[in-house]
C-alpha positions as CSV (number, residue, x, y, z in Angstrom):
1,X,19.5,-3.4,-19.4
2,X,18.8,-7.7,-19.6
3,X,15.8,-9.9,-19.0
4,X,16.6,-12.7,-16.7
5,X,15.4,-16.4,-16.9
6,X,16.4,-19.6,-14.9
7,X,17.3,-22.9,-16.8
8,X,16.4,-26.3,-15.7
9,X,19.7,-26.6,-14.1
10,X,19.4,-23.5,-11.8
11,X,21.8,-21.1,-13.8
12,X,20.6,-17.3,-14.7
13,X,20.5,-16.7,-18.3
14,X,20.3,-13.5,-20.1
15,X,17.2,-13.9,-22.9
16,X,14.0,-11.5,-23.3
17,X,11.7,-14.6,-24.3
18,X,10.8,-17.8,-22.4
19,X,11.8,-19.6,-25.2
20,X,14.4,-19.3,-27.9
21,X,11.7,-19.3,-30.5
22,X,12.5,-16.0,-32.0
23,X,16.5,-16.0,-31.8
24,X,17.4,-19.7,-32.8
25,X,16.1,-22.3,-35.0
26,X,15.3,-24.8,-32.1
27,X,12.6,-23.8,-30.0
28,X,13.5,-24.4,-26.4
29,X,11.9,-23.4,-23.2
30,X,14.3,-22.3,-21.4
31,X,13.2,-23.3,-17.9
32,X,13.1,-26.9,-19.3
33,X,16.5,-26.5,-20.8
34,X,19.7,-27.3,-19.0
35,X,22.3,-24.4,-19.7
36,X,24.8,-27.0,-21.9
37,X,21.9,-27.5,-24.1
38,X,21.1,-23.5,-24.2
39,X,24.5,-22.2,-25.2
40,X,24.8,-25.0,-27.9
41,X,22.3,-22.1,-29.8
42,X,23.6,-19.9,-32.6
43,X,21.3,-16.8,-31.3
44,X,23.4,-14.3,-33.4
45,X,22.2,-15.3,-36.9
46,X,18.3,-14.8,-36.7
47,X,19.7,-10.9,-36.2
48,X,22.1,-10.7,-38.8
49,X,24.9,-12.6,-40.2
50,X,27.3,-10.7,-39.1
51,X,26.8,-12.1,-35.1
52,X,26.7,-15.6,-36.5
53,X,27.8,-18.2,-33.5
54,X,26.8,-15.9,-30.8
55,X,25.6,-17.6,-27.7
56,X,22.9,-16.7,-25.1
57,X,25.2,-15.2,-22.0
58,X,25.0,-15.9,-18.6
59,X,24.3,-13.3,-16.0
60,X,27.8,-13.6,-14.5
61,X,29.1,-13.0,-18.1
62,X,26.8,-10.0,-18.5
63,X,28.4,-8.4,-15.2
64,X,31.6,-8.9,-16.1
65,X,31.1,-6.1,-19.0
66,X,29.4,-3.3,-16.8
67,X,31.9,-0.5,-16.7
68,X,32.9,1.2,-13.7
69,X,30.6,3.9,-12.3
70,X,27.9,2.8,-14.8
71,X,24.3,1.0,-14.0
72,X,23.1,-2.3,-14.9
73,X,19.2,-3.0,-15.0
74,X,18.0,-6.4,-14.5
75,X,14.3,-7.3,-15.5
76,X,13.1,-10.4,-13.7
77,X,11.2,-12.8,-16.1
78,X,10.7,-15.8,-13.8
79,X,9.0,-16.4,-10.2
80,X,10.7,-16.1,-6.8
81,X,12.9,-19.4,-7.3
82,X,15.2,-17.0,-9.6
83,X,16.3,-15.0,-6.1
84,X,18.5,-17.2,-3.9
85,X,21.0,-17.8,-6.7
86,X,20.4,-14.0,-8.2
87,X,21.3,-12.9,-4.7
88,X,24.7,-15.0,-4.3
89,X,25.8,-13.6,-8.1
90,X,25.1,-10.3,-7.2
91,X,26.7,-10.4,-3.6
92,X,29.7,-11.9,-5.1
93,X,30.2,-10.0,-8.5
94,X,32.6,-7.3,-8.6
95,X,30.1,-4.4,-8.7
96,X,29.1,-1.7,-6.7
97,X,25.6,-2.1,-4.9
98,X,24.1,1.1,-5.9
99,X,25.4,-0.1,-10.0
100,X,22.3,-2.6,-9.9
101,X,18.7,-2.4,-10.4
102,X,16.3,-5.2,-10.3
103,X,13.0,-4.7,-11.8
104,X,10.1,-6.9,-11.9
105,X,6.5,-7.0,-13.0
106,X,5.3,-9.6,-10.2
107,X,5.6,-7.6,-7.1
108,X,6.1,-11.2,-5.2
109,X,9.6,-10.9,-6.4
110,X,10.3,-7.4,-5.6
111,X,9.1,-8.2,-2.1
112,X,11.3,-11.2,-1.7
113,X,14.1,-9.0,-3.1
114,X,13.9,-6.4,-0.7
115,X,13.1,-8.8,2.4
116,X,16.3,-11.0,1.8
117,X,18.5,-8.1,0.3
118,X,17.6,-4.7,0.9
119,X,20.7,-3.2,-0.1
120,X,19.8,-3.8,-3.8
121,X,17.1,-1.4,-5.1
122,X,13.9,-2.8,-6.7
123,X,11.2,-1.4,-9.0
124,X,8.0,-3.1,-9.4
125,X,7.1,-2.6,-13.4
126,X,3.5,-2.0,-14.3
127,X,2.0,-1.7,-17.5
128,X,-0.4,1.7,-16.6
129,X,-3.1,1.6,-19.0
130,X,-5.8,4.4,-19.7
131,X,-9.4,3.8,-20.5
132,X,-10.5,6.1,-23.7
133,X,-13.9,6.6,-22.7
134,X,-13.6,6.8,-19.0
135,X,-9.9,8.2,-18.9
136,X,-9.4,6.3,-15.6
137,X,-6.0,4.2,-15.4
138,X,-5.6,0.6,-14.6
139,X,-4.2,-0.3,-11.8
140,X,-5.6,3.0,-10.4
141,X,-3.0,5.2,-8.7
142,X,-4.1,4.2,-5.1
143,X,-3.7,0.6,-6.0
144,X,-0.2,1.1,-7.7
145,X,0.7,3.2,-4.5
146,X,-0.4,0.3,-2.1
147,X,1.6,-2.2,-4.1
148,X,4.8,-0.4,-3.4
149,X,4.2,0.1,-0.3
150,X,3.6,-3.8,0.5
151,X,6.3,-4.9,-1.7
152,X,9.0,-2.7,-0.3
153,X,9.6,-1.2,-3.9
154,X,11.9,1.5,-4.4
155,X,10.0,2.8,-7.3
156,X,7.8,2.4,-9.9
157,X,8.8,1.9,-13.8
158,X,5.8,2.2,-16.0
159,X,5.3,2.6,-19.7
160,X,5.0,6.6,-20.8
161,X,2.0,6.2,-22.9
162,X,-1.3,7.4,-21.0
163,X,0.8,8.3,-17.9
164,X,-0.1,12.0,-16.6
165,X,2.4,14.5,-15.1
166,X,0.3,14.3,-12.1
167,X,0.7,10.4,-11.8
168,X,4.3,10.9,-12.0
169,X,4.2,13.5,-9.7
170,X,1.8,11.7,-7.1
171,X,4.2,8.7,-7.2
172,X,7.5,10.9,-6.5
173,X,5.4,12.6,-3.8
174,X,4.8,9.3,-1.9
175,X,8.5,8.8,-1.8
176,X,9.3,6.5,-4.7
177,X,11.3,6.5,-7.6
178,X,9.7,6.8,-11.3
179,X,11.3,5.5,-14.5
180,X,9.7,5.3,-17.7
181,X,10.1,3.3,-20.5
182,X,9.9,2.9,-24.0
183,X,10.8,6.2,-24.9
184,X,12.3,7.1,-28.3
185,X,11.1,10.3,-28.9
186,X,13.3,13.3,-27.4
187,X,10.6,15.4,-26.5
188,X,8.7,12.6,-24.6
189,X,11.9,12.1,-23.0
190,X,12.4,15.9,-22.0
191,X,9.0,16.1,-20.6
192,X,10.1,12.8,-18.1
193,X,13.1,14.2,-17.0
194,X,11.2,17.7,-16.2
195,X,8.6,15.4,-14.0
196,X,11.3,13.9,-12.1
197,X,11.6,10.5,-13.9
198,X,15.1,9.3,-12.4
199,X,15.6,7.1,-15.8
200,X,14.5,6.6,-19.1
201,X,14.4,3.5,-20.7
202,X,14.9,3.6,-24.9
203,X,15.5,1.9,-28.2
204,X,17.5,5.2,-29.4
205,X,20.4,5.4,-26.7
206,X,22.6,7.2,-28.9
207,X,20.0,9.6,-30.4
208,X,19.3,10.8,-26.5
209,X,22.6,10.9,-25.6
210,X,23.0,12.8,-28.7
211,X,20.3,15.6,-28.1
212,X,21.4,15.8,-24.0
213,X,24.9,16.3,-25.2
214,X,23.5,18.8,-27.4
215,X,21.7,20.7,-24.8
216,X,25.0,20.7,-22.5
217,X,27.0,22.6,-25.3
């Protein structure tokens, strides 16, 4: 899974934040900075000296690393201006359409993706919260389903906290896929897998894979 931003000169780069404060000495705003300038930054040393000299990768570079038969999840962190170059790069990549899943918190981004490139799966990201006093969801289930329908989304990606079994079943019964983040507990992962969530986003993939492989033995 990778997060995407657009540079000042129209290149797509893979970085989570809208600026480089957490990964480099120079704090640059990605959308106001050229690719050439961003590529001058050492974004590895802040994490570990072993990664000194690592550079911010472009989307094209990341797409080249995706193995045959595996998926890549693209989390769009900008507005709709990223869509034309994104679609062009995805269509020109060596990946099969089925290997690509696009995610975005902005429902308008999802709508534009489905309008211009309906062949790609696109899921609306939504931080669903539960009121501790009333137990009501915000946004509510019907509002979420309305947004999914209006945007043409293929599914919903939600946080795992506060989500009931009934909520997940309702999303799936309405004809949408469900993905869940960020699940680092295998018991929670088992719960969502049993409910029919199509994928589970985690920070501990080795732990999750080891658990599922042990069940297959």
